FIDRENKOL-223099 format. One record per residue (C-alpha): residue number from 1; residue in three letters; x, y, z. Coordinates in Angstrom, 1 decimal, decimal comma. Example, Ala and Ser with C-alpha at 12.3 -4.5 7.8 and 13.67 -1.06 7.14 Angstrom:
BEGIN
+-----+-----+--------+--------+--------+
|   k |   r |      X |      Y |      Z |
+-----+-----+--------+--------+--------+
|   1 | ALA |   12,3 |   -4,5 |    7,8 |
|   2 | SER |   13,7 |   -1,1 |    7,1 |
+-----+-----+--------+--------+--------+
! end
This chain:
BEGIN
+-----+-----+--------+--------+--------+
|   k |   r |      X |      Y |      Z |
+-----+-----+--------+--------+--------+
|   1 | MET |   74,3 |  104,5 |   84,0 |
|   2 | ARG |   77,0 |  106,0 |   87,1 |
|   3 | ALA |   80,7 |  106,3 |   85,9 |
|   4 | ARG |   82,8 |  103,7 |   88,0 |
|   5 | LEU |   85,7 |  106,2 |   89,1 |
|   6 | ALA |   88,8 |  105,4 |   91,3 |
|   7 | VAL |   89,6 |  108,5 |   93,7 |
|   8 | THR |   93,5 |  108,9 |   95,2 |
|   9 | ALA |   93,1 |  110,7 |   98,3 |
|  10 | GLY |   96,8 |  112,4 |   97,4 |
|  11 | ASP |   99,0 |  113,9 |   99,9 |
|  12 | PRO |   97,4 |  112,3 |  103,6 |
|  13 | ARG |   98,4 |  115,6 |  105,4 |
|  14 | GLY |   96,4 |  117,9 |  103,0 |
|  15 | ILE |   93,3 |  118,6 |  102,2 |
|  16 | GLY |   92,0 |  115,8 |   99,7 |
|  17 | PRO |   90,6 |  113,7 |  102,3 |
|  18 | GLU |   88,0 |  116,0 |  103,9 |
|  19 | ILE |   87,0 |  117,6 |   99,9 |
|  20 | ILE |   86,7 |  113,7 |   99,0 |
|  21 | ARG |   84,3 |  113,4 |  101,7 |
|  22 | ARG |   82,5 |  116,4 |  100,9 |
|  23 | ALA |   82,4 |  115,5 |   97,5 |
|  24 | LEU |   81,0 |  112,4 |   97,7 |
|  25 | ASP |   77,7 |  113,9 |   99,7 |
|  26 | ASP |   77,2 |  116,1 |   97,0 |
|  27 | PRO |   73,7 |  114,9 |   95,3 |
|  28 | ARG |   74,9 |  115,6 |   91,7 |
|  29 | VAL |   77,8 |  113,0 |   92,5 |
|  30 | VAL |   75,8 |  110,7 |   94,6 |
|  31 | GLU |   73,4 |  110,8 |   91,4 |
|  32 | ARG |   76,4 |  110,6 |   88,5 |
|  33 | CYS |   79,1 |  108,5 |   89,9 |
|  34 | ASP |   79,6 |  104,8 |   91,6 |
|  35 | VAL |   83,4 |  106,2 |   93,6 |
|  36 | LEU |   86,0 |  103,7 |   95,0 |
|  37 | VAL |   88,3 |  105,5 |   97,2 |
|  38 | VAL |   92,4 |  104,8 |   96,8 |
|  39 | ALA |   93,9 |  105,8 |  100,2 |
|  40 | PRO |   96,1 |  104,9 |  103,2 |
|  41 | ALA |   94,7 |  102,9 |  106,0 |
|  42 | GLY |   94,4 |  105,2 |  108,8 |
|  43 | VAL |   92,4 |  108,2 |  107,0 |
|  44 | ARG |   89,4 |  108,7 |  107,3 |
|  45 | LEU |   87,4 |  107,5 |  104,0 |
|  46 | SER |   85,3 |  104,8 |  104,3 |
|  47 | PRO |   85,0 |  102,5 |  102,1 |
|  48 | HIS |   88,2 |  102,6 |  100,3 |
|  49 | GLU |   91,1 |  100,4 |   98,8 |
|  50 | THR |   94,0 |  101,0 |  101,4 |
|  51 | VAL |   97,7 |  101,3 |  100,0 |
|  52 | GLY |   99,7 |  100,9 |  103,3 |
|  53 | GLU |   99,2 |  102,8 |  106,9 |
|  54 | TRP |   99,2 |  106,5 |  107,7 |
|  55 | ARG |  100,6 |  107,8 |  111,0 |
|  56 | ARG |   99,4 |  110,9 |  112,5 |
|  57 | ASP |  103,5 |  111,2 |  112,9 |
|  58 | GLY |  103,9 |  110,3 |  109,4 |
|  59 | GLY |  106,0 |  113,0 |  107,9 |
|  60 | PRO |  106,7 |  114,0 |  103,9 |
|  61 | GLU |  108,6 |  110,9 |  102,8 |
|  62 | LEU |  105,7 |  108,7 |  104,3 |
|  63 | ALA |  103,4 |  110,8 |  102,6 |
|  64 | GLY |  104,6 |  111,0 |   99,2 |
|  65 | ALA |  105,7 |  107,1 |   99,3 |
|  66 | LEU |  101,4 |  106,4 |  100,2 |
|  67 | SER |  100,3 |  109,4 |   97,2 |
|  68 | GLY |  102,5 |  107,7 |   94,7 |
|  69 | SER |  101,1 |  104,3 |   95,8 |
|  70 | ALA |   97,9 |  105,4 |   95,6 |
|  71 | ILE |   98,3 |  107,1 |   92,1 |
|  72 | GLU |   99,8 |  103,5 |   90,7 |
|  73 | ARG |   96,6 |  101,2 |   92,4 |
|  74 | ALA |   94,3 |  103,6 |   90,6 |
|  75 | VAL |   96,0 |  103,4 |   87,4 |
|  76 | ALA |   96,4 |   99,3 |   87,7 |
|  77 | MET |   92,9 |   99,3 |   88,0 |
|  78 | ALA |   91,9 |  102,0 |   84,8 |
|  79 | LEU |   94,0 |   99,9 |   82,5 |
|  80 | ALA |   92,4 |   96,8 |   83,7 |
|  81 | GLY |   89,1 |   97,9 |   83,1 |
|  82 | ASP |   87,9 |   97,8 |   86,6 |
|  83 | VAL |   86,9 |  101,6 |   86,8 |
|  84 | GLU |   86,5 |  103,8 |   83,7 |
|  85 | GLY |   88,3 |  107,0 |   84,9 |
|  86 | ILE |   90,6 |  108,5 |   87,5 |
|  87 | VAL |   90,2 |  111,4 |   90,0 |
|  88 | THR |   93,2 |  112,9 |   91,8 |
|  89 | ALA |   93,5 |  114,9 |   94,9 |
|  90 | PRO |   96,6 |  117,2 |   95,3 |
|  91 | ILE |  100,1 |  116,0 |   95,8 |
|  92 | ASP |  103,0 |  117,4 |   97,3 |
|  93 | LYS |  105,6 |  117,2 |   95,0 |
|  94 | SER |  108,8 |  117,2 |   97,1 |
|  95 | ALA |  107,2 |  114,2 |   98,9 |
|  96 | LEU |  106,7 |  112,7 |   96,1 |
|  97 | LEU |  110,0 |  112,8 |   95,4 |
|  98 | ALA |  110,7 |  112,0 |   98,8 |
|  99 | GLY |  108,6 |  108,9 |   99,2 |
| 100 | GLY |  110,6 |  107,4 |   96,0 |
| 101 | PHE |  109,2 |  108,4 |   93,3 |
| 102 | ASP |  111,0 |  110,8 |   90,6 |
| 103 | TYR |  108,3 |  112,6 |   89,1 |
| 104 | PRO |  107,8 |  116,3 |   88,8 |
| 105 | GLY |  103,9 |  116,0 |   89,1 |
| 106 | HIS |  101,0 |  113,2 |   88,6 |
| 107 | THR |  101,2 |  114,1 |   84,2 |
| 108 | GLU |  104,8 |  113,2 |   84,2 |
| 109 | MET |  103,9 |  110,4 |   86,2 |
| 110 | LEU |  100,5 |  109,1 |   84,9 |
| 111 | GLY |  102,5 |  109,3 |   81,4 |
| 112 | ALA |  105,2 |  106,9 |   82,5 |
| 113 | LEU |  102,9 |  104,4 |   84,3 |
| 114 | THR |  100,7 |  104,1 |   81,1 |
| 115 | ALA |  103,0 |  104,7 |   78,2 |
| 116 | SER |  101,6 |  107,4 |   76,8 |
| 117 | ASP |  102,3 |  110,6 |   75,7 |
| 118 | VAL |  100,4 |  113,4 |   77,6 |
| 119 | ALA |   99,5 |  117,1 |   77,9 |
| 120 | MET |   98,0 |  118,8 |   80,9 |
| 121 | MET |   94,9 |  120,8 |   80,1 |
| 122 | LEU |   93,0 |  123,0 |   82,4 |
| 123 | THR |   89,3 |  123,4 |   81,6 |
| 124 | SER |   86,4 |  125,7 |   82,8 |
| 125 | THR |   84,2 |  124,3 |   83,8 |
| 126 | GLY |   79,9 |  125,8 |   84,9 |
| 127 | GLN |   78,9 |  128,8 |   83,7 |
| 128 | VAL |   80,9 |  132,0 |   83,8 |
| 129 | PRO |   78,9 |  135,0 |   84,3 |
| 130 | GLY |   79,1 |  137,2 |   81,0 |
| 131 | ARG |   80,9 |  134,1 |   79,1 |
| 132 | GLU |   79,4 |  131,4 |   77,1 |
| 133 | HIS |   82,5 |  129,8 |   76,0 |
| 134 | PRO |   84,8 |  127,8 |   77,9 |
| 135 | LEU |   88,4 |  128,4 |   78,3 |
| 136 | ARG |   90,6 |  125,4 |   77,7 |
| 137 | VAL |   94,3 |  126,0 |   78,4 |
| 138 | VAL |   97,0 |  122,8 |   77,4 |
| 139 | LEU |  101,2 |  123,5 |   78,3 |
| 140 | ALA |  103,4 |  122,8 |   75,7 |
| 141 | THR |  106,1 |  122,4 |   79,1 |
| 142 | THR |  104,9 |  122,2 |   82,6 |
| 143 | HIS |  107,0 |  121,7 |   85,4 |
| 144 | LEU |  109,9 |  123,7 |   84,6 |
| 145 | ALA |  112,3 |  126,3 |   86,2 |
| 146 | LEU |  111,5 |  129,6 |   84,2 |
| 147 | ARG |  115,0 |  129,6 |   83,3 |
| 148 | ASP |  114,9 |  126,3 |   81,5 |
| 149 | VAL |  111,6 |  127,3 |   79,4 |
| 150 | PRO |  113,5 |  129,1 |   76,5 |
| 151 | ALA |  115,2 |  125,9 |   75,3 |
| 152 | ALA |  112,3 |  123,5 |   76,4 |
| 153 | VAL |  109,6 |  125,3 |   74,0 |
| 154 | THR |  110,9 |  123,5 |   70,8 |
| 155 | ALA |  109,3 |  123,4 |   67,5 |
| 156 | GLU |  108,5 |  119,3 |   68,6 |
| 157 | SER |  106,8 |  120,3 |   71,9 |
| 158 | ILE |  104,5 |  122,4 |   70,1 |
| 159 | GLU |  103,6 |  120,5 |   67,2 |
| 160 | ARG |  103,1 |  117,3 |   70,0 |
| 161 | SER |  101,1 |  119,3 |   72,2 |
| 162 | ALA |   98,8 |  120,3 |   69,1 |
| 163 | LYS |   98,5 |  116,9 |   68,4 |
| 164 | ILE |   97,8 |  115,9 |   71,5 |
| 165 | THR |   95,1 |  118,5 |   72,0 |
| 166 | ARG |   93,3 |  118,1 |   68,6 |
| 167 | HIS |   92,8 |  114,5 |   69,4 |
| 168 | GLY |   91,8 |  115,0 |   73,2 |
| 169 | LEU |   89,4 |  118,0 |   72,0 |
| 170 | THR |   87,7 |  115,4 |   69,0 |
| 171 | GLU |   87,5 |  112,5 |   71,5 |
| 172 | TRP |   86,9 |  113,9 |   74,9 |
| 173 | PHE |   84,9 |  116,7 |   74,4 |
| 174 | GLY |   83,3 |  115,8 |   71,2 |
| 175 | ILE |   84,6 |  119,1 |   69,1 |
| 176 | GLY |   84,7 |  118,0 |   65,8 |
| 177 | ASP |   87,3 |  120,9 |   64,2 |
| 178 | PRO |   89,1 |  122,0 |   67,0 |
| 179 | ARG |   90,1 |  125,9 |   66,7 |
| 180 | ILE |   93,4 |  125,8 |   68,4 |
| 181 | ALA |   95,7 |  128,8 |   69,3 |
| 182 | LEU |   99,7 |  129,4 |   70,2 |
| 183 | CYS |  100,3 |  131,7 |   73,4 |
| 184 | ALA |  103,6 |  133,4 |   72,2 |
| 185 | LEU |  106,8 |  133,1 |   74,6 |
| 186 | ASN |  108,1 |  136,6 |   74,8 |
| 187 | PRO |  106,0 |  139,8 |   75,8 |
| 188 | HIS |  104,1 |  141,3 |   72,7 |
| 189 | GLY |  105,6 |  138,4 |   70,7 |
| 190 | GLY |  108,5 |  139,8 |   70,4 |
| 191 | ASP |  107,5 |  142,6 |   69,3 |
| 192 | ARG |  109,6 |  142,6 |   65,6 |
| 193 | ARG |  112,3 |  140,5 |   67,8 |
| 194 | ARG |  112,8 |  143,6 |   70,6 |
| 195 | PHE |  112,0 |  141,2 |   73,2 |
| 196 | GLY |  113,3 |  138,0 |   71,9 |
| 197 | VAL |  113,3 |  135,9 |   68,7 |
| 198 | GLU |  111,9 |  132,8 |   69,9 |
| 199 | ASP |  108,3 |  133,8 |   68,5 |
| 200 | GLU |  109,4 |  134,3 |   64,8 |
| 201 | ASP |  112,1 |  131,7 |   64,7 |
| 202 | VAL |  110,2 |  129,0 |   66,7 |
| 203 | LEU |  106,6 |  129,2 |   67,5 |
| 204 | ALA |  105,6 |  130,5 |   64,6 |
| 205 | PRO |  106,6 |  128,1 |   62,0 |
| 206 | ALA |  106,1 |  125,5 |   64,5 |
| 207 | ALA |  102,6 |  126,8 |   64,4 |
| 208 | ARG |  101,9 |  126,9 |   60,6 |
| 209 | GLU |  103,3 |  123,1 |   60,6 |
| 210 | ALA |  100,7 |  122,3 |   63,4 |
| 211 | GLY |   97,5 |  123,8 |   61,6 |
| 212 | VAL |   97,1 |  126,2 |   64,6 |
| 213 | ALA |   96,7 |  130,1 |   64,9 |
| 214 | GLY |   99,3 |  132,4 |   66,2 |
| 215 | PRO |  101,8 |  132,7 |   68,2 |
| 216 | PHE |   99,4 |  135,6 |   69,5 |
| 217 | PRO |  100,6 |  138,0 |   72,8 |
| 218 | ALA |   99,4 |  136,5 |   76,4 |
| 219 | ASP |   97,5 |  139,6 |   77,4 |
| 220 | THR |   95,0 |  139,0 |   74,4 |
| 221 | VAL |   94,9 |  135,4 |   73,4 |
| 222 | PHE |   93,0 |  133,9 |   76,3 |
| 223 | VAL |   90,8 |  136,7 |   76,3 |
| 224 | ARG |   89,9 |  135,6 |   72,4 |
| 225 | ALA |   89,2 |  132,3 |   73,5 |
| 226 | MET |   87,0 |  133,0 |   76,1 |
| 227 | LYS |   84,9 |  135,3 |   73,7 |
| 228 | GLY |   84,3 |  131,9 |   71,9 |
| 229 | GLU |   87,6 |  132,7 |   69,1 |
| 230 | PHE |   89,3 |  129,2 |   70,1 |
| 231 | ASP |   88,4 |  125,9 |   71,6 |
| 232 | ALA |   92,0 |  125,9 |   73,4 |
| 233 | VAL |   95,1 |  127,7 |   73,8 |
| 234 | ILE |   98,4 |  126,3 |   73,7 |
| 235 | ALA |  100,4 |  128,1 |   76,9 |
| 236 | PRO |  104,3 |  127,6 |   76,2 |
| 237 | TYR |  105,0 |  127,7 |   80,1 |
| 238 | HIS |  103,4 |  126,8 |   83,3 |
| 239 | ASP |  102,5 |  130,0 |   84,7 |
| 240 | VAL |  101,5 |  131,9 |   82,0 |
| 241 | GLY |   98,8 |  129,2 |   81,5 |
| 242 | MET |   98,1 |  128,2 |   85,0 |
| 243 | THR |   97,3 |  132,4 |   85,9 |
| 244 | ALA |   95,0 |  132,8 |   82,8 |
| 245 | ILE |   92,8 |  129,4 |   83,9 |
| 246 | LYS |   92,9 |  130,4 |   87,5 |
| 247 | VAL |   92,1 |  133,9 |   86,9 |
| 248 | ALA |   88,9 |  133,2 |   84,9 |
| 249 | SER |   87,5 |  130,2 |   86,6 |
| 250 | PHE |   89,3 |  129,5 |   90,2 |
| 251 | GLY |   87,3 |  126,7 |   91,8 |
| 252 | SER |   85,4 |  125,6 |   88,7 |
| 253 | ALA |   88,4 |  125,0 |   86,7 |
| 254 | VAL |   89,3 |  121,0 |   86,4 |
| 255 | ASN |   93,0 |  119,8 |   85,1 |
| 256 | VAL |   92,5 |  117,0 |   82,5 |
| 257 | THR |   95,4 |  114,6 |   81,6 |
| 258 | LEU |   95,0 |  114,6 |   77,6 |
| 259 | GLY |   96,7 |  111,3 |   75,8 |
| 260 | LEU |   96,3 |  108,6 |   78,4 |
| 261 | PRO |   93,2 |  105,4 |   77,7 |
| 262 | PHE |   91,3 |  106,5 |   80,3 |
| 263 | PRO |   89,8 |  110,0 |   81,6 |
| 264 | ARG |   91,9 |  111,2 |   84,5 |
| 265 | THR |   91,2 |  114,5 |   86,1 |
| 266 | SER |   92,0 |  116,8 |   89,5 |
| 267 | PRO |   90,9 |  119,9 |   90,5 |
| 268 | ASP |   92,4 |  123,2 |   90,0 |
| 269 | HIS |   94,3 |  123,9 |   93,5 |
| 270 | GLY |   97,1 |  121,8 |   95,6 |
| 271 | THR |   97,5 |  120,3 |   99,4 |
| 272 | ALA |   96,6 |  123,6 |  100,8 |
| 273 | LEU |   98,6 |  121,9 |  103,9 |
| 274 | ASP |   98,0 |  125,0 |  106,0 |
| 275 | ILE |   94,5 |  124,7 |  106,4 |
| 276 | ALA |   94,0 |  121,0 |  106,1 |
| 277 | GLY |   92,0 |  119,5 |  109,1 |
| 278 | ARG |   90,2 |  122,7 |  109,6 |
| 279 | GLY |   87,1 |  122,2 |  107,7 |
| 280 | VAL |   87,5 |  125,1 |  105,8 |
| 281 | ALA |   88,6 |  123,6 |  102,5 |
| 282 | ASP |   86,4 |  123,9 |   99,4 |
| 283 | PRO |   85,4 |  121,1 |   97,9 |
| 284 | SER |   84,1 |  122,8 |   94,4 |
| 285 | SER |   86,3 |  122,4 |   92,0 |
| 286 | PHE |   86,9 |  118,4 |   93,1 |
| 287 | ILE |   83,2 |  118,0 |   92,3 |
| 288 | GLN |   83,5 |  119,6 |   89,3 |
| 289 | ALA |   86,3 |  116,9 |   88,6 |
| 290 | LEU |   84,3 |  114,4 |   89,2 |
| 291 | LEU |   81,4 |  115,0 |   87,3 |
| 292 | LEU |   83,5 |  115,8 |   84,0 |
| 293 | CYS |   85,6 |  112,9 |   84,7 |
| 294 | ALA |   81,9 |  110,8 |   84,6 |
| 295 | GLU |   81,1 |  112,9 |   81,5 |
| 296 | LEU |   84,5 |  111,6 |   79,6 |
| 297 | ALA |   83,9 |  108,6 |   80,8 |
| 298 | ASP |   80,4 |  108,2 |   79,4 |
| 299 | ARG |   81,7 |  109,6 |   76,2 |
| 300 | ALA |   84,4 |  106,6 |   75,7 |
| 301 | ARG |   81,9 |  104,3 |   76,5 |
| 302 | LEU |   79,3 |  105,3 |   73,9 |
| 303 | ARG |   82,3 |  105,1 |   71,4 |
| 304 | GLY |   83,3 |  101,5 |   73,1 |
| 305 | ASP |   86,9 |  102,3 |   73,9 |
| 306 | ARG |   89,0 |   99,9 |   76,2 |
| 307 | PRO |   92,3 |  100,3 |   77,5 |
| 308 | ALA |   94,7 |   98,9 |   75,6 |
| 309 | ASN |   95,6 |   96,1 |   78,4 |
| 310 | ALA |   91,9 |   95,9 |   79,4 |
| 311 | ASP |   92,2 |   92,4 |   78,9 |
| 312 | ARG |   94,9 |   91,6 |   81,7 |
| 313 | PRO |   94,4 |   90,1 |   85,1 |
| 314 | ARG |   92,0 |   92,5 |   87,3 |
| 315 | ALA |   94,4 |   94,9 |   90,0 |
| 316 | SER |   94,6 |   93,5 |   93,4 |
| 317 | ARG |   91,9 |   94,6 |   95,7 |
| 318 | SER |   94,2 |   93,1 |   98,7 |
| 319 | GLY |   95,8 |   96,6 |   99,8 |
| 320 | GLY |   99,8 |   97,2 |   99,7 |
| 321 | HIS |  102,6 |   99,0 |  100,4 |
| 322 | PRO |  104,1 |  102,2 |   99,2 |
| 323 | SER |  106,5 |  101,3 |   96,2 |
| 324 | PRO |  110,4 |  101,1 |   96,6 |
| 325 | ALA |  112,8 |  104,3 |   96,0 |
| 326 | ARG |  113,1 |  104,8 |   92,5 |
+-----+-----+--------+--------+--------+
! end
């Protein structure tokens, strides 16, 4: 059975539309996915459900308003049961804000729209030479300035991330007893408090309370996970986790939002405004995002999962307009 998926086109100025077009022609996607693209009129994608009108002279504000409206529409469709999952093309976060959507990124917006406690996970897919075990990285904090990270890495954030990760690995990935590690915040895990006290005072007690291993230094924990010692690693901040997964699997990694009532995936890259429209964008990660979302939707279907409000009236298919500024 082909999975019914909504695909948002992302920022119309970026590579989203072109990687979607190429991905939807991939035989693996054709075999596994029944796709409805949610995009503004004026973007060369057909067929698709429209959200407003894109103009060639449209700037960041319009791009952000349209990309945000597409996310809202796709979420409404998933909650109504019209689709089984969502795959999102990249957005420009500053444009999203300019367009009236005050969210740091997709993850936070999806959590707010569904009233869900969510976490961002990047997972490698496919076969990597010399490595059989996939690397999965969950972020305890997401889009924050580095100076704000130490205050945000609390026992509560670690325990919350561990809970969401354990449930996601069990329900979405079928791992019965997940082995989860915590990455340290400071170099060498603080080296007995020489390079910071957070790992001993905050992370270590939180790891024990959450039932995860660590904290282990960043320069070894991801290697250990890739060798199969752990099913996932919780990273304390954005770049340490994202760098690990992208160095290991760029082009075949997929972003998964854990904690939602439906599967949501996205590629492991951004809008690439500098190469948009040149026909050189690589659709590989977007293809993997579609295939993984279909796999997760299949698993949810076998479990008999339905969104909490799937009995409400179906989402409108009559098109729409950007949401007002928030």
